[in-house]
N, C-alpha and C positions, 0 to 999 in steps of 0.2 A: 152611241159612239160615231154614228155615221154623220153627225153634225161637226165633228172635229176636223180641223184642217191640220195636216202633218207635213213635216219636211223630212226626208231621208237624206242625210248628209253623209256620203260615203265615197271614198276615193276609188275603190275597186268596183269595176262595172258589174262583175258577176255577183258579187255579195250585195251590192245595192239592188240589182234586179231581183234577187231572191228575197231580200228584206221587203221590197215594195209589194211583191206578189203575196207575201205573208199578210201584210197589212190590208190588202185588197180583199183577200180571202176572209179576213176577220169582219168584213163589212165597212171598212174605212174607205169611203168613196172619193175623198179629196186629199190625195197624196201627192206632194211635190217631191222632186229629187234633184240633187246637185252633187258634183264631184269636188268642188273646191269652194273655198269661201268667197271668192269674187263672184263666181257664178250663182252661189246661193244668195248673196246679197242682191244681185241684180234681179234674180227671180222674184224675190219678195217685194222689191220695189215695183216691179212690173205687174205682178198678180195679186198683191196684198199679203198681209202678214199670216202667220200660222199660230196654232195654239202651242204645238210642241215640235221641237227638233229632236231627232233621233240621230246620234252619231257615236262612233267608237272612241275609246280613250286615246288612241293614237292620233286620230283626227283632231280630237279636242286639244292635244298637246301641240300640234303644228299650227294651222291657220284657223282651227275651230274657235279658239277663244277670241281672236281678233273679230271674226265674223259675228259671234254671239254678242260680243260687246257692242258693235255697230248696230246690229239688228234690234237689240233691246232698247237702245238709246233712241232708235227711230220708232219704237213701239210696235215692232213687227213680230215679236215672239214672247211667250210667257214662260215656258218651262222646257226642260230637257231630260231626255232619257238617254243614259249611256248604254250602248249595245256591245258591251264586253264586260268580262269579269274585272273587278277592281281589287287590288290587294288591300287588306284590312287597314293597313297603316296610311293609305291614301284616300280612304272613303271620306273622312271628315274634310281633308284638304280640298278635294274635288268640290264637295258641297259648298264650302265656304268661298271658293273662287267663284262659283256660280252666283251665290247669294250676294257677294259684293258687287256683282254686275246686275243686281236686281232680278235675277232668274231663279226659278224653283227647280230643284233637282227632284224628279219624281222617283228615281231609283235606277237600277241597272237591269238589263235583260241579257243573259249569257247566250252567245252564239253557238250553234245555229238558233235563231230566234224561235221562240216557242210561243205559239198563239195564246196559250192559257196565261203565261207570265205577262205578256203584253196586255191582254184584256184586263187583268187585275190593276195594272198601273194606269191604264186609260180610264177605267171605271172609277178609280179613286179620285182622278182628276175631275172627272165629270161630277161625281157626288159631292164634291167640296163646293161646287158652285163657282169655281174660278173660270170654268170655260165660258160662263155667260156674263162675266163681270166687265168684260171689255168688248171692243169691236173687233178684236183680233179674229182672224179667219174670214174676214170680208175684205174685198179690195178697199184700199184707202180712198177715202173721199175727202179731199182737201177742204170741201165746203163744209164739212161736219166737224172739222178739227176746230177747237176753241181758239180764237186769237185774242189780242189785247182788248179789242172792242167788245167782244163776247163776254170776257171776264168782267169788264167795267159795268156792262149791262146786267150781268148776273148779280153783281154785288148790289146794284140799285134795286133789282127786283127781289133781293133777299132769297136768292136760290140756293145759297150755300147753307148747309145745315149740318146739324150733329147726328151722328149714328152712334150706336153703343154696342160694345161687346162686353157681356158680363164676366166679372171675376167671381170666383167661388172658393169655398173652403174645401179643401180636398178630403177632409175627413167626414164632414157632415153633408156635403153637396149644397149647403145654403149659399145663396148669393151675397157677396160682400160688397159689391159695387160694380163699376163698369169703367172700362177705357172709352174715352170719347174720341171718336173718329170723324174726320171731315169728309163730307160728300158734297157734290154739286148736282142738284136735281134741276136740270135744265128745262126751259120752257118746251123744248121739242119732245120732252118726255123720257129722255135717257138720263141715266145716272152715271157720273164720273167719279172715279176715285182720285185721290190727290196726285198720283203719278201722272195723270193727264193734264193737270193744270197748275200745280203747285209751284213748279219752277218759274212759270210766267207771273204768277201772283207775287212771288218774291222779287222778281225783276222789276215789277211795277211799283214795288214798295207798299203793297196793300196787305201784307201778311197779317199785321196786327189788326187791321179792320176786320178781316175774316175771322181771325182767331177770337177776338172779343165778342163777336156775334155768336160764334158756337160756344164760347165760354158761358155767356149769359143764358143761352138755351140750356146748357147743361145744369147750371145752378137752379133754374126754374124747375127742371125735372127732379133734381135732387130734393128740393124742398118738398115736392109732392111725395117722393118715395119715403122721405123721412117722417112724414105726417103720421104714419102708423107706429111710430116710436122705434123703428129699426134704423140702425145705421147704414149709410150708403155712401161709400167712398168714391169719388170720381177722380180719374186720371186723365190729364191733358197732355198732348205732346207739344213740346216747345222746340223751336229752332234756336240755335245759339245766337243768331243775328238779333233776335228779339231781346236777348239779354244784354245786348251792347247799349240799348237805349237806357239812359240813366233814370228815366221816368216810369220804366216798365213796372216795377215793384209798387210804386204809388198807384198806378192805374189798376193793378191787381187789388190793392187794398180798397180803393174806392168802389170797385164792383162788388167786392165781398161785403162791404158795409151796406151797399144798396140792396142786396138780397138777404142780408142778415145770415151770411153763410159762415160756418166754422172753418177756419183755415185748416185745422187738423184733419178735416174730411176731404182734403184735397191733395192730390199728388200731381206733380209735374215731371214728366218723363223727358229725358234728354238722352240722345243716342251717344254711345261711347266714341264713336268715330267723329262726331261733330265736335267733341270736347277736346280732341287731341291738341288743337292749336288754339284753345279758348283764351282770349285776352283777359287781362285783369278785370275789365269792366263787367265781363260775363261772371267772373268769380264774385264780384261785389253784389251782382243781383242775385246770384244763387244764395249767397249769405243772407241777403235781404229777405228772400222768400222763406228761408228756414227760420229766421228771426220773426217773421210774420206768424209763424206757426204751421206753415205748409210743409208737406213732405216732398223729398226729391228722390227720383228714381233713376238709376242708370239703365237705360234701355238697351236692349240687344247686347246684353253683357256677354263677353267672350268672343265677339266679332272683331273688335278692334285689337290694338297692340300694346296698350299700356294700362290695362284694366286695374290691376292692384295698385299701381302707383297713383292713378287717378282717384281710386276709391279713398285712399289715405289722404290725398291732397284737398279733395272737394268735399262739401258738406252733404253727401248723400246719406239717406237712412233707409234706402231700398235698392235692391238690385233686381232687374228683370232678366231672367235667364233666357238666352236665345233659344228658340224652339228647335234648332238644328240638333241640339244635344240629346233631347228626349226622343226625337224621331229616330235617332240611331242608338236608343237605349240598350239594345241587345248586345252591343259591342262594349267590352271592358273599359275601354278608354273613355267612352262617353259617360258610363256610370261613374268612373272615377272622377271625372271633372265635375259632375253634378254634386257628388259626395263633398269634394273639396270646397266648391262654392258655398254649399250649405254650411260647412264647418267654418269657413273663413267669415261668412256673413254673420253667423251667430257670435263669433268672437269679437266682432265690431258692433254687435247689437243692431244689426240690419235685418230688415224683413226680406224675404226672397219670394218673388213671384215667377212661376214657370209659364211661358206661353207656348202655344202650338200643340196642346194636349188633344190628340185626335183618337185615341183608342183606349179601351178599358185597360189593356195590358200596360199601357204607358202610365195610366192613372195608378195602377196598383204598384208599379215600380216606384213611383214618387212617394206614394203613401208609405211604402216600406222603408224609405229613407228619411221619412219625417218631415217632408216638405208639406206646407200647409195651405199655400194659395196658389191658384193658377187660372188659366183661361185657355180656351181652344175650341174647336168644332165639335169635340165630344159633348161639350156642355151646351154651348150656344154660339151661333155665328153672329156677325155684326148685324144689327137690326135698327129700325127706325125707332123714334120715340114712342109711337103708339104701339108698335109691335113689342117693345120692351115692357111696357105696362101690362099689356095683355099676357105675355109670356111669364112675367114675374108673379102675377096673381093666379095663373091657371096652368102653371108649367107642369109636365108629367115627370114625377121623380123616379119612374121605374128603372131607368138607367142606373141611378144611384143605388137602388136596392140591390141590383145585380152586382154593381162594382163594390159596394161596401160589404155586402154579405154574400160572397161567392158560394155556390153550392158545394157542399162537401167540406 
């Protein structure tokens, strides 16, 4: 944990000092502190970003949200810990507010801060690998940030590549396929996630060029995985702007023919929020993909505002339940939502995939509700093509023996 950089964002001087001392006593050696949003933002711009911001609920409700939004947009913060108790009815609201800003809520620690509680939250963050996925925690170096020229050179050098996060059957633990994720393996040796470059790629009009490179890489891997006679579904993320092109479906068809790939073994995921204002051209492309035989999944289901209406209007045959619900599975409201989604999807003959499964307890809860497909760190993290092949053919199933056949 001594590699983490933290920001204690607290208005009251005494409480802030006590909290900072607690963190230092825990072994956190890089702790910044601020009393207001303006000061906090200036501090991060001056000294570089942090992994985690700690603040109380009252601060969050005043200028905290504005600060976090600006800090996240600038790539200066990853996650948040709320340092106060949260009423049950506000837990999901708080998490969704943070998630819509691109932040991860790690949980809450009741005051006075207890080192043991904070250690668990920080250890979970470190264990997930999120702490090492970005350059957060180091002073910003404008020279290392990718610009338009870097992106163009990266495309020419074919540095953009596919990574894969397996999907699995919750009953048997068998791999069913994978979600294909975009990564940028730069010549400097660092790996960037889409958050660091995708907006610029879209702005340059190069999204399709990057997408189809990753698409073909995925199809080549799929053919190898299917050579043993096993099915292997691949899911690709699409942006609604891609669907506005009238030739998009034809390009998909041409690539499928080139690789002799079965459309039914492919799923295209679209976020619910991106579809709220989808024009008619997008709907036509979605219809074309379904007529081609491909599957369509509404990603991050439950985060937007018109899910049920959109599910009825658009040709989806799968919903991907947002991981926030299962992270909060011990609360009755979240369980009720999951059960309702499962029932609703079954009535529409849709498949449900749950993402964000991180613990055996979450897995057992989903098994008890009859959910069949999922993905998450409990089973496998995103991995390269080579790692996926090694993992698939030599994976350790011990966790599934424990989960599927609990003692007693």
